[in-house]
One Martini backbone bead per residue (centre of mass of N, CA, C, O) as a GRO file, in nm:
protein
  354
    1MET     BB    1  -0.120  -1.934   4.687
    2SER     BB    2  -0.246  -1.646   4.617
    3GLU     BB    3  -0.381  -1.371   4.819
    4THR     BB    4  -0.435  -1.216   4.567
    5GLY     BB    5  -0.616  -1.084   4.340
    6ALA     BB    6  -0.712  -1.058   4.040
    7SER     BB    7  -0.595  -0.878   3.741
    8TYR     BB    8  -0.545  -0.712   3.457
    9ALA     BB    9  -0.248  -0.640   3.509
   10ALA     BB   10  -0.158  -0.930   3.594
   11ALA     BB   11  -0.244  -1.033   3.294
   12GLY     BB   12  -0.101  -0.779   3.105
   13VAL     BB   13  -0.292  -0.521   3.124
   14ASP     BB   14  -0.240  -0.166   3.040
   15ILE     BB   15  -0.441   0.099   3.070
   16GLU     BB   16  -0.253   0.343   3.112
   17ALA     BB   17  -0.084   0.298   2.856
   18GLY     BB   18  -0.320   0.330   2.661
   19ASP     BB   19  -0.391   0.621   2.738
   20ARG     BB   20  -0.116   0.741   2.662
   21ALA     BB   21  -0.124   0.666   2.365
   22VAL     BB   22  -0.368   0.841   2.294
   23GLU     BB   23  -0.240   1.114   2.368
   24LEU     BB   24   0.004   1.092   2.164
   25MET     BB   25  -0.186   1.062   1.892
   26LYS     BB   26  -0.373   1.313   1.859
   27GLU     BB   27  -0.198   1.512   1.689
   28TRP     BB   28  -0.191   1.327   1.434
   29VAL     BB   29  -0.491   1.291   1.376
   30LYS     BB   30  -0.554   1.597   1.336
   31LYS     BB   31  -0.392   1.621   1.056
   32THR     BB   32  -0.639   1.448   0.895
   33ARG     BB   33  -0.854   1.647   0.888
   34ARG     BB   34  -1.177   1.692   0.772
   35PRO     BB   35  -1.470   1.866   0.732
   36GLU     BB   36  -1.652   1.590   0.773
   37VAL     BB   37  -1.544   1.565   1.053
   38LEU     BB   38  -1.655   1.445   1.366
   39GLY     BB   39  -1.505   1.504   1.626
   40GLY     BB   40  -1.290   1.286   1.812
   41ILE     BB   41  -1.081   1.123   1.982
   42GLY     BB   42  -1.247   0.854   2.192
   43GLY     BB   43  -1.467   0.736   2.062
   44PHE     BB   44  -1.662   0.466   1.945
   45ALA     BB   45  -1.691   0.646   1.679
   46GLY     BB   46  -1.656   0.756   1.369
   47LEU     BB   47  -1.735   1.070   1.205
   48PHE     BB   48  -1.915   1.129   0.887
   49ASP     BB   49  -2.040   1.362   0.668
   50ALA     BB   50  -2.267   1.258   0.419
   51SER     BB   51  -2.366   1.532   0.292
   52ALA     BB   52  -2.114   1.562   0.103
   53LEU     BB   53  -2.257   1.361  -0.121
   54LYS     BB   54  -2.473   1.550  -0.267
   55ARG     BB   55  -2.294   1.624  -0.525
   56TYR     BB   56  -2.382   1.356  -0.610
   57GLN     BB   57  -2.575   1.163  -0.813
   58ARG     BB   58  -2.412   0.860  -0.775
   59PRO     BB   59  -2.284   0.732  -0.507
   60LEU     BB   60  -1.996   0.528  -0.458
   61LEU     BB   61  -1.882   0.302  -0.231
   62ALA     BB   62  -1.549   0.232  -0.125
   63SER     BB   63  -1.380  -0.064   0.002
   64ALA     BB   64  -1.101  -0.154   0.231
   65THR     BB   65  -0.862  -0.411   0.343
   66ASP     BB   66  -0.551  -0.434   0.542
   67GLY     BB   67  -0.200  -0.493   0.562
   68VAL     BB   68   0.168  -0.562   0.600
   69GLY     BB   69   0.269  -0.808   0.716
   70THR     BB   70   0.605  -0.926   0.757
   71LYS     BB   71   0.726  -0.634   0.780
   72VAL     BB   72   0.694  -0.602   1.091
   73ASP     BB   73   0.948  -0.763   1.167
   74LEU     BB   74   1.151  -0.546   1.075
   75ALA     BB   75   1.052  -0.318   1.255
   76ARG     BB   76   1.110  -0.464   1.518
   77ARG     BB   77   1.416  -0.518   1.478
   78MET     BB   78   1.474  -0.191   1.432
   79GLY     BB   79   1.279   0.009   1.590
   80VAL     BB   80   1.060   0.087   1.358
   81TYR     BB   81   0.713   0.238   1.361
   82ASP     BB   82   0.617   0.444   1.118
   83THR     BB   83   0.642   0.331   0.818
   84ILE     BB   84   0.404   0.121   0.829
   85GLY     BB   85   0.183   0.335   0.801
   86HIS     BB   86   0.224   0.391   0.505
   87ASP     BB   87   0.175   0.105   0.412
   88LEU     BB   88  -0.117   0.079   0.506
   89VAL     BB   89  -0.243   0.306   0.340
   90ALA     BB   90  -0.157   0.204   0.064
   91MET     BB   91  -0.300  -0.076   0.068
   92VAL     BB   92  -0.584   0.057   0.090
   93MET     BB   93  -0.608   0.327  -0.091
   94ASP     BB   94  -0.493   0.202  -0.364
   95ASP     BB   95  -0.741   0.020  -0.398
   96ILE     BB   96  -0.964   0.238  -0.408
   97VAL     BB   97  -0.853   0.417  -0.656
   98VAL     BB   98  -0.883   0.214  -0.894
   99CYS     BB   99  -1.200   0.306  -0.941
  100GLY     BB  100  -1.181   0.638  -0.881
  101ALA     BB  101  -1.171   0.689  -0.582
  102GLU     BB  102  -1.205   0.893  -0.313
  103PRO     BB  103  -1.059   0.930  -0.029
  104LEU     BB  104  -1.189   0.965   0.307
  105PHE     BB  105  -1.153   0.717   0.524
  106MET     BB  106  -0.993   0.575   0.829
  107THR     BB  107  -0.903   0.273   1.003
  108ASP     BB  108  -0.741   0.117   1.286
  109TYR     BB  109  -0.534  -0.181   1.390
  110ILE     BB  110  -0.360  -0.252   1.698
  111CYS     BB  111  -0.151  -0.528   1.788
  112VAL     BB  112  -0.023  -0.622   2.113
  113GLY     BB  113   0.159  -0.754   2.376
  114LYS     BB  114   0.262  -0.456   2.460
  115VAL     BB  115   0.223  -0.142   2.578
  116HIS     BB  116   0.403   0.114   2.405
  117PRO     BB  117   0.324   0.426   2.370
  118GLU     BB  118   0.544   0.530   2.168
  119ARG     BB  119   0.503   0.310   1.955
  120VAL     BB  120   0.207   0.351   1.894
  121ALA     BB  121   0.233   0.649   1.818
  122ALA     BB  122   0.423   0.598   1.577
  123MET     BB  123   0.226   0.438   1.411
  124VAL     BB  124   0.008   0.660   1.394
  125LYS     BB  125   0.183   0.870   1.266
  126GLY     BB  126   0.224   0.712   1.000
  127ILE     BB  127  -0.073   0.692   0.928
  128ALA     BB  128  -0.131   0.994   0.921
  129GLU     BB  129   0.073   1.065   0.702
  130GLY     BB  130  -0.058   0.881   0.491
  131CYS     BB  131  -0.335   1.021   0.486
  132VAL     BB  132  -0.233   1.287   0.376
  133LEU     BB  133  -0.120   1.160   0.107
  134ALA     BB  134  -0.428   1.046   0.040
  135GLY     BB  135  -0.665   1.253   0.152
  136CYS     BB  136  -0.744   1.137   0.435
  137ALA     BB  137  -0.906   1.031   0.720
  138LEU     BB  138  -0.856   0.966   1.071
  139VAL     BB  139  -1.134   0.844   1.272
  140GLY     BB  140  -0.997   0.574   1.392
  141GLY     BB  141  -0.937   0.308   1.647
  142GLU     BB  142  -0.731   0.024   1.772
  143THR     BB  143  -0.588  -0.098   2.081
  144ALA     BB  144  -0.448  -0.420   2.142
  145GLU     BB  145  -0.387  -0.638   2.420
  146HIS     BB  146  -0.194  -0.969   2.397
  147PRO     BB  147  -0.119  -1.144   2.636
  148GLY     BB  148   0.025  -1.468   2.555
  149LEU     BB  149   0.009  -1.434   2.231
  150LEU     BB  150   0.217  -1.204   2.251
  151GLY     BB  151   0.491  -1.057   2.265
  152PRO     BB  152   0.611  -0.762   2.398
  153ASP     BB  153   0.724  -0.683   2.079
  154ASP     BB  154   0.471  -0.760   1.941
  155PHE     BB  155   0.297  -0.693   1.618
  156ASP     BB  156   0.005  -0.552   1.445
  157VAL     BB  157  -0.149  -0.427   1.136
  158ALA     BB  158  -0.460  -0.262   1.041
  159GLY     BB  159  -0.710  -0.165   0.783
  160ALA     BB  160  -0.977   0.069   0.688
  161GLY     BB  161  -1.157   0.195   0.395
  162THR     BB  162  -1.313   0.493   0.235
  163GLY     BB  163  -1.483   0.578  -0.071
  164VAL     BB  164  -1.567   0.786  -0.369
  165VAL     BB  165  -1.783   0.753  -0.668
  166GLU     BB  166  -1.903   0.821  -0.957
  167ALA     BB  167  -2.075   0.608  -1.146
  168ASP     BB  168  -1.986   0.738  -1.438
  169ARG     BB  169  -1.658   0.716  -1.319
  170LEU     BB  170  -1.610   0.429  -1.324
  171LEU     BB  171  -1.350   0.209  -1.316
  172GLY     BB  172  -1.257  -0.043  -1.574
  173ALA     BB  173  -1.280  -0.300  -1.796
  174GLU     BB  174  -1.521  -0.173  -1.971
  175ARG     BB  175  -1.322   0.068  -2.089
  176ILE     BB  176  -1.138  -0.106  -2.239
  177ARG     BB  177  -0.919  -0.091  -2.532
  178ALA     BB  178  -0.786  -0.140  -2.811
  179GLY     BB  179  -0.474   0.052  -2.797
  180ASP     BB  180  -0.411   0.099  -2.530
  181ALA     BB  181  -0.221   0.232  -2.277
  182VAL     BB  182   0.047   0.129  -2.057
  183ILE     BB  183   0.116   0.266  -1.740
  184ALA     BB  184   0.399   0.308  -1.540
  185MET     BB  185   0.466   0.319  -1.186
  186ALA     BB  186   0.692   0.370  -0.966
  187SER     BB  187   0.847   0.226  -0.718
  188SER     BB  188   1.013   0.235  -0.391
  189GLY     BB  189   1.009  -0.090  -0.396
  190LEU     BB  190   0.872  -0.357  -0.235
  191HIS     BB  191   0.687  -0.262  -0.024
  192SER     BB  192   0.426  -0.516   0.105
  193ASN     BB  193   0.544  -0.768  -0.060
  194GLY     BB  194   0.721  -1.076  -0.020
  195TYR     BB  195   0.861  -1.105   0.277
  196SER     BB  196   0.890  -1.407   0.311
  197LEU     BB  197   1.097  -1.437   0.088
  198VAL     BB  198   1.299  -1.219   0.169
  199ARG     BB  199   1.365  -1.327   0.454
  200HIS     BB  200   1.466  -1.603   0.360
  201VAL     BB  201   1.699  -1.501   0.191
  202VAL     BB  202   1.860  -1.300   0.388
  203PHE     BB  203   1.862  -1.491   0.645
  204ASP     BB  204   1.873  -1.804   0.562
  205GLN     BB  205   2.064  -1.792   0.304
  206ALA     BB  206   2.266  -1.535   0.341
  207GLY     BB  207   2.303  -1.428   0.648
  208TRP     BB  208   2.201  -1.149   0.703
  209THR     BB  209   2.195  -0.821   0.826
  210LEU     BB  210   2.038  -0.514   0.876
  211ASP     BB  211   2.334  -0.359   0.912
  212ARG     BB  212   2.413  -0.403   0.630
  213GLU     BB  213   2.611  -0.280   0.389
  214VAL     BB  214   2.486  -0.173   0.061
  215PRO     BB  215   2.607  -0.039  -0.218
  216GLU     BB  216   2.352  -0.053  -0.409
  217PHE     BB  217   2.186   0.128  -0.191
  218GLY     BB  218   2.341   0.332   0.009
  219ARG     BB  219   2.266   0.133   0.249
  220THR     BB  220   2.102  -0.054   0.444
  221LEU     BB  221   1.912  -0.324   0.444
  222GLY     BB  222   1.692  -0.223   0.639
  223GLU     BB  223   1.632   0.048   0.497
  224GLU     BB  224   1.537  -0.079   0.233
  225LEU     BB  225   1.310  -0.275   0.348
  226LEU     BB  226   1.158  -0.011   0.495
  227GLU     BB  227   1.059   0.121   0.263
  228PRO     BB  228   0.800   0.289   0.182
  229THR     BB  229   0.509   0.289   0.044
  230ARG     BB  230   0.369   0.413  -0.217
  231ILE     BB  231   0.136   0.682  -0.264
  232TYR     BB  232  -0.116   0.718  -0.538
  233SER     BB  233  -0.391   0.854  -0.506
  234LEU     BB  234  -0.342   1.156  -0.604
  235ASP     BB  235  -0.220   1.080  -0.876
  236CYS     BB  236  -0.469   0.936  -0.992
  237LEU     BB  237  -0.668   1.171  -0.960
  238ALA     BB  238  -0.512   1.363  -1.144
  239LEU     BB  239  -0.553   1.200  -1.400
  240THR     BB  240  -0.871   1.212  -1.404
  241ARG     BB  241  -0.860   1.537  -1.442
  242THR     BB  242  -0.657   1.556  -1.715
  243THR     BB  243  -0.760   1.269  -1.824
  244GLU     BB  244  -0.820   0.977  -1.970
  245VAL     BB  245  -0.938   0.689  -1.785
  246HIS     BB  246  -0.991   0.333  -1.759
  247ALA     BB  247  -0.755   0.216  -1.558
  248PHE     BB  248  -0.636   0.047  -1.268
  249SER     BB  249  -0.333  -0.107  -1.106
  250HIS     BB  250  -0.241  -0.271  -0.817
  251ILE     BB  251   0.084  -0.375  -0.724
  252THR     BB  252   0.092  -0.673  -0.558
  253GLY     BB  253   0.013  -0.957  -0.482
  254GLY     BB  254   0.140  -1.153  -0.771
  255GLY     BB  255   0.210  -0.915  -0.937
  256LEU     BB  256   0.184  -0.763  -1.237
  257ALA     BB  257   0.024  -0.951  -1.429
  258ALA     BB  258  -0.202  -1.044  -1.231
  259ASN     BB  259  -0.311  -0.755  -1.164
  260LEU     BB  260  -0.367  -0.657  -1.451
  261ALA     BB  261  -0.568  -0.889  -1.529
  262ARG     BB  262  -0.808  -0.788  -1.341
  263VAL     BB  263  -0.872  -0.536  -1.575
  264ILE     BB  264  -0.910  -0.739  -1.812
  265PRO     BB  265  -1.101  -0.816  -2.061
  266ASP     BB  266  -1.258  -1.007  -2.250
  267GLY     BB  267  -1.061  -1.024  -2.558
  268LEU     BB  268  -0.814  -0.909  -2.404
  269HIS     BB  269  -0.461  -0.786  -2.395
  270ALA     BB  270  -0.168  -0.743  -2.202
  271VAL     BB  271   0.140  -0.583  -2.299
  272VAL     BB  272   0.460  -0.608  -2.140
  273ASP     BB  273   0.773  -0.433  -2.150
  274ARG     BB  274   1.070  -0.484  -1.990
  275SER     BB  275   1.262  -0.276  -2.158
  276THR     BB  276   1.131  -0.001  -2.017
  277TRP     BB  277   1.291  -0.113  -1.753
  278THR     BB  278   1.466  -0.100  -1.428
  279PRO     BB  279   1.504  -0.265  -1.170
  280GLY     BB  280   1.591  -0.256  -0.870
  281ALA     BB  281   1.842  -0.381  -0.670
  282VAL     BB  282   1.660  -0.553  -0.476
  283PHE     BB  283   1.564  -0.760  -0.690
  284ASP     BB  284   1.840  -0.875  -0.764
  285LEU     BB  285   1.921  -0.967  -0.483
  286VAL     BB  286   1.700  -1.174  -0.435
  287GLY     BB  287   1.756  -1.345  -0.686
  288THR     BB  288   2.059  -1.407  -0.632
  289ALA     BB  289   2.071  -1.497  -0.328
  290GLY     BB  290   1.815  -1.713  -0.388
  291ARG     BB  291   1.787  -1.832  -0.669
  292VAL     BB  292   1.551  -1.688  -0.818
  293GLU     BB  293   1.327  -1.714  -1.039
  294ARG     BB  294   1.173  -1.500  -1.244
  295ALA     BB  295   0.883  -1.606  -1.215
  296GLU     BB  296   0.884  -1.585  -0.906
  297LEU     BB  297   0.942  -1.287  -0.879
  298GLU     BB  298   0.696  -1.184  -1.060
  299SER     BB  299   0.478  -1.340  -0.861
  300THR     BB  300   0.573  -1.156  -0.592
  301LEU     BB  301   0.688  -0.894  -0.713
  302ASN     BB  302   0.687  -0.562  -0.858
  303MET     BB  303   0.958  -0.479  -1.020
  304GLY     BB  304   0.911  -0.139  -0.998
  305VAL     BB  305   0.582  -0.156  -0.993
  306GLY     BB  306   0.290  -0.010  -0.827
  307MET     BB  307   0.135   0.124  -1.081
  308MET     BB  308  -0.138   0.119  -1.324
  309ALA     BB  309  -0.238   0.261  -1.643
  310VAL     BB  310  -0.526   0.287  -1.855
  311VAL     BB  311  -0.509   0.453  -2.172
  312PRO     BB  312  -0.543   0.628  -2.421
  313ARG     BB  313  -0.309   0.680  -2.650
  314GLU     BB  314  -0.362   1.002  -2.668
  315SER     BB  315  -0.317   1.029  -2.333
  316ALA     BB  316  -0.020   0.961  -2.252
  317GLY     BB  317   0.126   1.234  -2.252
  318VAL     BB  318  -0.043   1.373  -2.033
  319ALA     BB  319   0.003   1.163  -1.815
  320LEU     BB  320   0.313   1.191  -1.796
  321THR     BB  321   0.316   1.492  -1.727
  322THR     BB  322   0.152   1.480  -1.469
  323LEU     BB  323   0.345   1.290  -1.314
  324ALA     BB  324   0.602   1.458  -1.342
  325ASP     BB  325   0.488   1.712  -1.193
  326ARG     BB  326   0.464   1.509  -0.926
  327GLY     BB  327   0.740   1.328  -0.917
  328LEU     BB  328   0.670   1.077  -1.112
  329ASP     BB  329   0.778   0.788  -1.237
  330ALA     BB  330   0.694   0.730  -1.587
  331TRP     BB  331   0.569   0.488  -1.842
  332VAL     BB  332   0.546   0.321  -2.134
  333ALA     BB  333   0.493  -0.049  -2.113
  334GLY     BB  334   0.229  -0.082  -2.308
  335GLU     BB  335  -0.055  -0.277  -2.440
  336ILE     BB  336  -0.366  -0.326  -2.596
  337THR     BB  337  -0.499  -0.631  -2.721
  338GLU     BB  338  -0.596  -0.871  -2.890
  339ARG     BB  339  -0.697  -1.187  -2.826
  340GLY     BB  340  -0.561  -1.479  -2.827
  341ASP     BB  341  -0.606  -1.813  -2.802
  342HIS     BB  342  -0.344  -1.831  -2.569
  343SER     BB  343  -0.403  -1.591  -2.406
  344THR     BB  344  -0.394  -1.377  -2.145
  345GLY     BB  345  -0.462  -1.094  -1.970
  346ALA     BB  346  -0.136  -1.091  -1.907
  347GLY     BB  347   0.194  -1.000  -2.039
  348MET     BB  348   0.551  -1.060  -2.083
  349VAL     BB  349   0.822  -0.902  -2.258
  350GLY     BB  350   1.133  -0.943  -2.266
  351ASP     BB  351   1.401  -0.761  -2.128
  352TYR     BB  352   1.551  -0.598  -1.902
  353ALA     BB  353   1.691  -0.321  -1.848
  354SER     BB  354   2.043  -0.211  -1.789
   0.00000   0.00000   0.00000
């Protein structure tokens, strides 16, 4: 029996490493600061001055929470810890902007088996950079060390965010009309969904390694798979300022048709034409290497579309110009029609362009 008493450090929790991680992340959190944020990092709660909402007639707060899923396994294997921060912000804030809400602030939760201060700081750096791209503040977070439950190099990240929208500008199914155009916005790649399938295909079935050079990608497999999720928040808000928008749909888990169907009202149907775009090489690789049927691919991956907007047909041109001016590839991918007896909320027709 040990003659020394038990301690937190002996149990695997390093408080000093946690404090160092906080010091390293402060400069990145500061870059996300908005005028409404009070105080700084280190408090028990983040403060946001709600008096800023007085300019709204009837402000509605929108909130969302999410994680990055098994994509963190790839980050761990590659020793790259910042890009998943972009993924986290995108998964949270692009859900919030779907209703037309402006992202306001976000908090994060990082759970690790052992605190490596530089790694934690890199994760927060990525989250902070993502918050800048989304236009929101990072007002706080938590780093938890779970020795014995997670291995020394294991970790997970999650976050929650809040936004605001004027009640009479709330977007959604009730605004959509037959004849509306469906605009697709290009994804940057796989984003942050379907990685359990992707990992099974590339590691278990194909037997590939992350450092494998893939000519179709022009880079390694790992670099392609870790490509950060595109953050559309400010692009979507720009659309609402320049033209009429009826709804947005964030294409995440479940694929394009299932997520678009979530904003289609009863009595109407969204028809998306596959021939209007060519999915990136990574989607073909997963399908071919894993012999994955198209229906399975489409119900799991975004197939090259990360966000969709439903706008009046006459607004499509302005919408496309606005997005192009912002450097975002977008196109009219379909339309809203009257619902047939056997149609569902959204469907896809045709074959992908080659």
